[in-house]
N, C-alpha and C positions, 0 to 999 in steps of 0.2 A: 184135548188140551192136557199138557203135562202138568205134573205136580209142582214143578218149579215155576211154570207159568201162573198157576193158581196162587202160589205164595208171592210172586212178584206183583200180581194184581192187588193182593190184600195189602202189600206193603205200600203200593202207590195210594191206596185209600187211606191208610194211616197217615202218610205224609201229607195228603191233601187236607185231612182233618187238622193236622198240626198247623198248617198254613191258615186255616179258617179260625182256629183258636187264637193264633197270633194277631190276626186282624181285629177279632172281637176284643182282645186285651188292650190293643192300641186304642180302639174306640172308647172303651171304658175309661182308660187312663186320660184321654183327652176330652171327655164329655163336657167338662167346664171350660175348655179352651175356646176363647172367642174365635169365631169364623172357621173352626175345625170342620173339615168335610169328611164325614163318615167313610170308612173304607168298607167296600163291599167284596165278597168272595164269589167267584164264578167258577163252576166246575165244567170241565170238558173231557170227553173220552179221548183216549189215546189209541192210535192204530193198533198197538200191541195188546190192547185190551184193558189197560189201566185207566186211571183217572188223573187229571191234573187240576190244580186250583191256581187261580190267579187272583191277585188283589188290586183293586183300583179305587180311586176316590169315587163316591157315588155320583158326583155331578149335580146333586140336588142344590137348591138355593140355601145359602147360609147367610147369617147376618153377622155384622161385625161384633155384636155383643153376645152372640150365642153360637152353639154348634147344632148340627142336625142329628145327634146321637140320641137314640131311645134306649134307655137302659133295659127295659123289658125286652126289647128286641135282641139285644146283645145277650141277655141271659138265655133266651130261647135258642139262639145260635150256639151258645156254649153247650147247652143240654143236648142239642141235635148232634153236635160234634162228638160229645162223649159217647152217645149211643152208637153213632156210626164207627167211631174208632174201636169200640169194644167188639163190634160185629166183625170188623176187619182183623182184629187181634185174635178172635176166636178161630177164624179161617186159617190165619197164620199158624196158631198153635196146633190145630187139627193136621195141617200139612206137615208140621214138623214131627208130630207123633207118627203119621203114616210114613214119613221118611225113615224114622227109627225102626219101624217094623220091617220095612223093605230091606234096610241094611242088616238086620238081625237074621232075616230069612237068607239073604245072600251069604252071610257068614256061615250059616249052618249047613 
């Protein structure tokens, strides 16, 4: 696997977590909206080795006077996204550092 592939995979991971955060933020913002159906995020592998996130309504029962958003669940999703984003960012930064070293060796 090439260095650019590793960096591309880490970038797709960061983008997937950004999608998850956006869905969680929408859920929190609409927690008191009557009949709001919570958005869920599903992750899938890409053939190239990355990850993709898709968002869809949960499909769970909602009532006209309430939503199906659990704020504790949304807080947990945000924490998990933060951890996963940081892990992917660390991989990206390590790849960038390695790229810099390789370029300096090539110049010398």
